[in-house]
C-alpha positions as CSV (number, residue, x, y, z in Angstrom):
1,M,-22.1,44.7,38.6
2,E,-24.0,46.3,41.5
3,N,-26.0,43.1,42.1
4,L,-22.8,41.0,42.0
5,E,-21.1,43.4,44.4
6,T,-24.1,43.4,46.7
7,I,-24.3,39.6,47.0
8,G,-20.5,39.3,47.3
9,A,-20.2,37.0,44.3
10,K,-16.9,35.2,43.9
11,T,-17.6,32.7,41.1
12,I,-20.4,33.0,38.5
13,F,-21.5,29.9,36.6
14,F,-23.0,30.2,33.0
15,P,-24.8,27.0,32.0
16,H,-26.5,27.1,28.5
17,W,-25.4,30.7,28.0
18,S,-25.3,32.2,24.5
19,Y,-24.6,35.8,25.1
20,I,-21.2,37.7,25.2
21,I,-20.2,38.2,28.9
22,P,-19.0,41.8,29.5
23,A,-15.3,42.2,30.2
24,E,-16.3,44.1,33.4
25,I,-17.8,40.9,34.7
26,Y,-15.2,38.2,33.7
27,E,-12.3,40.5,34.6
28,N,-13.6,41.0,38.2
29,Y,-15.1,37.5,38.9
30,E,-14.3,33.9,38.2
31,C,-16.7,33.2,35.4
32,V,-17.2,29.5,34.4
33,I,-18.9,28.7,31.1
34,F,-20.3,25.3,30.2
35,H,-19.9,24.4,26.5
36,M,-21.3,21.3,24.8
37,T,-18.2,20.3,22.9
38,D,-14.8,18.8,23.6
39,L,-13.0,22.1,23.4
40,P,-11.1,23.5,21.5
41,F,-13.2,21.5,18.9
42,G,-16.5,23.3,18.4
43,R,-15.9,26.8,19.7
44,G,-18.8,29.1,18.9
45,G,-22.5,28.9,18.4
46,S,-25.1,26.1,18.1
47,P,-22.8,23.4,19.4
48,L,-25.5,20.7,19.8
49,Q,-26.8,21.2,16.3
50,N,-23.4,21.6,14.7
51,L,-22.2,18.3,16.2
52,I,-25.3,16.3,15.2
53,E,-25.2,17.8,11.7
54,R,-21.7,16.5,11.4
55,G,-22.7,13.0,12.5
56,I,-21.2,13.3,16.0
57,Y,-23.3,11.6,18.7
58,E,-20.9,11.6,21.7
59,T,-19.3,14.7,23.0
60,K,-18.1,16.3,26.2
61,I,-19.3,19.2,28.2
62,S,-16.3,21.5,28.8
63,A,-16.3,23.8,31.9
64,L,-14.0,26.7,31.0
65,R,-13.0,30.1,32.3
66,C,-14.4,33.0,30.4
67,V,-11.9,35.1,28.5
68,K,-12.2,37.7,25.7
69,E,-11.9,35.2,22.9
70,L,-15.1,33.2,22.5
71,D,-14.9,29.7,24.1
72,A,-11.1,29.9,24.3
73,G,-10.5,30.0,28.0
74,P,-8.7,27.4,30.1
75,I,-10.6,24.2,31.0
76,Y,-11.5,23.3,34.5
77,M,-12.9,19.8,33.6
78,K,-14.8,17.9,30.9
79,R,-17.5,15.3,31.3
80,P,-19.0,12.9,28.6
81,L,-22.5,13.6,27.1
82,S,-24.5,11.5,24.7
83,L,-26.2,13.3,21.9
84,Y,-29.0,10.7,21.3
85,G,-32.6,11.8,21.8
86,T,-34.3,15.1,21.2
87,A,-32.6,18.4,21.9
88,Q,-34.8,18.8,24.9
89,E,-33.7,15.3,26.3
90,I,-30.1,16.1,25.6
91,Y,-30.4,19.4,27.5
92,M,-32.0,17.7,30.4
93,R,-29.1,15.2,30.6
94,A,-26.6,18.1,30.3
95,N,-28.3,19.9,33.1
96,Q,-27.6,17.1,35.6
97,I,-24.0,16.8,34.4
98,I,-23.5,20.6,34.7
99,E,-24.9,20.6,38.2
100,D,-22.5,17.9,39.2
101,M,-19.6,19.8,37.5
102,I,-20.6,23.0,39.5
103,V,-20.5,21.1,42.8
104,S,-17.1,19.6,41.8
105,I,-15.6,23.0,40.9
106,I,-16.8,24.5,44.2
107,L,-15.6,21.6,46.3
108,E,-12.3,20.7,44.5
109,Q,-11.4,24.2,43.2
110,P,-9.5,22.8,40.2
111,Q,-7.0,25.0,38.4
112,P,-8.0,25.5,34.8
113,Q,-5.6,24.3,32.2
114,A,-5.0,25.9,28.7
115,Q,-6.9,24.2,25.9
116,Q,-4.8,21.7,23.9
117,G,-5.1,21.2,20.1
118,E,-6.3,23.1,17.1
119,A,-9.5,25.1,17.4
120,V,-12.4,24.3,15.2
121,I,-15.0,27.1,15.1
122,F,-18.7,26.6,14.8
123,K,-21.1,29.2,13.4
124,R,-24.4,30.0,15.0
125,R,-27.1,28.4,12.9
126,K,-29.7,30.5,11.2
127,Q,-33.4,29.6,11.0
128,S,-33.2,29.1,7.3
129,E,-30.7,26.2,7.9
130,S,-33.6,24.2,9.6
131,N,-35.2,23.7,6.2
132,I,-35.1,19.9,5.5
133,K,-36.2,20.2,1.8
134,S,-32.8,19.2,0.4
135,L,-32.0,16.3,2.8
136,K,-31.7,13.0,1.1
137,T,-31.8,10.3,3.8
138,L,-34.2,9.4,6.6
139,G,-31.2,9.5,9.0
140,K,-30.5,13.1,8.2
141,V,-34.1,14.1,8.4
142,H,-34.4,12.3,11.8
143,D,-31.3,14.1,13.1
144,Y,-32.5,17.5,11.9
145,I,-35.9,17.2,13.5
146,R,-34.6,15.9,16.8
147,M,-31.7,18.4,17.1
148,L,-34.1,21.3,16.8
149,D,-36.8,19.7,19.1
150,A,-36.4,21.9,22.2
151,E,-38.2,25.0,23.5
152,G,-36.9,28.2,21.9
153,Y,-35.5,26.6,18.7
154,P,-36.9,27.0,15.2
155,K,-38.3,23.6,14.3
156,A,-37.2,21.6,11.3
157,F,-39.5,22.6,8.4
158,I,-40.5,22.4,4.8
159,E,-42.2,25.3,2.9
160,T,-44.5,25.3,-0.1
161,E,-45.6,28.5,-1.8
162,H,-48.3,29.1,0.8
163,L,-47.6,26.8,3.8
164,K,-45.0,26.0,6.3
165,F,-44.8,22.5,7.8
166,E,-42.9,22.3,11.2
167,F,-41.8,19.0,12.6
168,S,-41.2,17.7,16.1
169,R,-41.4,14.5,18.2
170,V,-39.8,12.3,15.5
171,S,-39.3,8.6,15.9
172,R,-37.4,6.3,13.6
173,K,-39.0,3.1,12.3
174,L,-37.4,0.5,10.1
175,D,-38.2,2.2,6.8
176,H,-39.9,5.5,7.7
177,L,-40.1,8.3,10.3
178,L,-43.1,9.3,12.3
179,A,-43.3,12.9,13.5
180,D,-45.8,15.5,14.7
181,V,-46.4,18.4,12.2
182,V,-47.8,21.9,12.6
183,I,-48.9,23.5,9.4
184,K,-49.0,27.3,9.2
185,T,-49.9,29.7,6.4
186,L,-47.1,31.9,5.2
187,N,-49.3,35.1,4.9
């Protein structure tokens, strides 16, 4: 709060933010969050992974005002986002879209509008959910590897009794997948 007061902040933008914003901040400043779903569909954690896991490959980035309830604030604007490519590539595309949205919000000062429709809540994914052992199709395996292929994410993996195989940089061929694999001991 002291830093925000010192710099005379008016609006605070939260791209790719995954922490709860303290009430002291959002009650005293205009706080704009960017969420990678067409809200109110997909409130909550791990939006990119939850969308791809559901077979959704096109979404919107929603710019919304922060309120107490998670991802429930009124919407400033939405912009389309393709979910093809690796998670890292998707985040890079999202960065440019979010930057453009920030400029638009500053210049146009849109009034946020209440979310319309039924809320669908996403749960934050756990590392154990990155295990691809039970997947049955090449398409699903491809999606799991690419949706987790970004810095800071637990990679898609398979474990044996003694080893863990972590996958990245997947490419889909006609009848098979190619991917990089890192093999680690479990001890």
